[in-house]
N, C-alpha and C positions, 0 to 999 in steps of 0.2 A: 589486773586492774590498771597497772601502770601503762601497759600497752594500749588499753582502750582509750585512756586519756591522750596518749601520744597520737593515735590515729584520729581521735576527735579534734585535737589541736591542729593537726595537719589539714584535716577536712575544713575546719573553720577558717584557717589561714587561706586555703585555696579559694574558698567561697568569697572571702573578703577581697582577694586579689581579682577574682573574676568580676565581682560587682564593681570594683574600682575601675577596671579597664572598661567595663560597659558604661559606667557613668561618664567617664572621660570621653568615650566615643560618642555617646548621645549628646553631650554638651557641645562638643566640637561641631557635630552635625547640625544641632539646633542653632548655634551661633552663625554658622555658614548659611543656613536656610534663611534666617532673619535678614542677614546682610544682602543675600541675593534677592529677596523679596523687596527690600527697600530700593536697591539699585534698579530693579525693573520698572519702578515708577518714574524714573528720569526726573527726579525733583532736583532743582538747582536753587541755590540760595539767592535771594533778591539783593539788589545793590545796597539796601540799607541793613542787611543782615549783620555785617561786622559790628556796627554801632549798637544794634539791638541785642546782640548776643555776647557783648564784651569780648569780641575777637574770637569766639568759638567757631564761627563760620566766616569764610571769605565770600565776597560777592561773586556770584556765578559758580560757586563750588558745588559739585555734585554731592548729594546727600546719600551716603552709603552705609552709615553705621547707626546703631541705636542712639548713641550720644548726639550725633548730628541731627537725627530725626527729632529728638526731644528739643534741641536748640531751635530747630526750624518751626516746631509747634509754637514756641514762644513768639517767633516772628509773626506767624499767622494770627495769633491772638492779638498782637499789637495792631496788625492791619485791620482786623475786625472791629476793634475798639475805635480806631481812627474813623472807619466808615460809618459807625453808629454813634458818633459824638460821645464816646465813653460809656454808652449804655450797653448792658448785657441783655441777653434774650428775655429774662424774666422782668426786666425793667422797661420793656418796650411794649407799646400797644399792639394788639393783634391786627388791627385794620388801619386804613388811612381815611381821613376825612376828605371832603371835596377840595380843601385847600392844601392837602398833602401832609397834615399833621397826624401823628399817631394817636389812636384811640382804641380802647378795648370795648367800647360801647358800640354794639352792632347797629343801633339805631342812628348814631351819628356818622357812621361809616359811609363813604361814597359807594355807589352801586356800580357794578360792572354792567355796561349797557347790553352786552350780549347775554349774560347769564342772570342778571338781576341779583347776584350774590354780592356781599360786601367785598371791597377791594382789600386784598391782603397786604400787610406791611412787608415788603420785599427785604428790607433791611433786617427784620426779625428772622426771616427765613435764611438770611446770610449766616446768622449764628447757628442754625441747625447744621448747615454745611460745614462751617468752621469747626463746630464741636465734633462732628463725625470724623473729619480729617485729622484734627489734632489728637483725638482719642486713638486713632489708628497709629499715628506717629509715636505717641507716648507708650502705646502697648508694644510697639516694636522695641523701644528702649527697655521696657520691663522684661520682655522675652529674651533679649540679649543678656540681660543681667541674670536671669534664671539659668541660662545656658552656661554662663561663667561660674555661677554657684555650683552647677552640676560638675563642671571640670574640677573645681577646687575640692569638692566633696569626694570626687573620684580619686583624686590624688591622695587625699587623706585615708580613704579606705585601702588604696593600694599599699601605702606605706604601713598602715596598721597590719594588714595581712602579711606583708613581708616580715614585719617585726615579730608577729606571733609565730610565723614559720621558723624564724631564726631561733627564737626562744624554745620552741618545741623540739627542733632538731638539735639544738645545742644542749639539751638535757636539763632545761630549767624545771622540768617535771620529775626530776630525779627524786629518789626516795629521801625523805627528810630523816636525819638521824635524831632519834629521841633518846636522851640519856637514860640509862637503866636506873632502877631504884637504888641499887648499891652505889653507883657513882654519885647520885644526888646526895646520899647520906654521907659519903666520904668528903664531898665538897663542903657540905654544911658543917662537918666536924672540923675540917681544916680551917674554916673561917672563924671558929670560936676559940 
């Protein structure tokens, strides 16, 4: 029975080590893939980025990491708020009136002379684009963090597997000595 536990301990240890190595490799690959995908977009920080990100980004800096992407998403949101006078998508009218004011009432909206359809509020559409882009940037930040978590968990599994292997091979599963009934009686007699 002892041998069965020893082989089981070795097998469990090797499985943990293998999963640990796998998790580390997947995490490193994922982190590199996220960073490569961000770099391919050729995004550079705007001149006002240092002030808007409390120094997390420099003007003209290439965005290459998840943290930088998240910081630049904040810059983009600031620019969208500037362009829309502090209004967000849901706070703006869907259409524009003849005098250029926002309205959600289709009857008050100016009509496009070519199509006869109400004229859309372009600034509201700006928020659709801004939301899509900042979501992508924030997702890259999240994906990079998941990759780092995979690396950390892989290291933990690797060390746990190595620790179990050391304990198993070191004889931690050795037979436990149970005192016989006679020695228990002698110990109890000596104590009284």
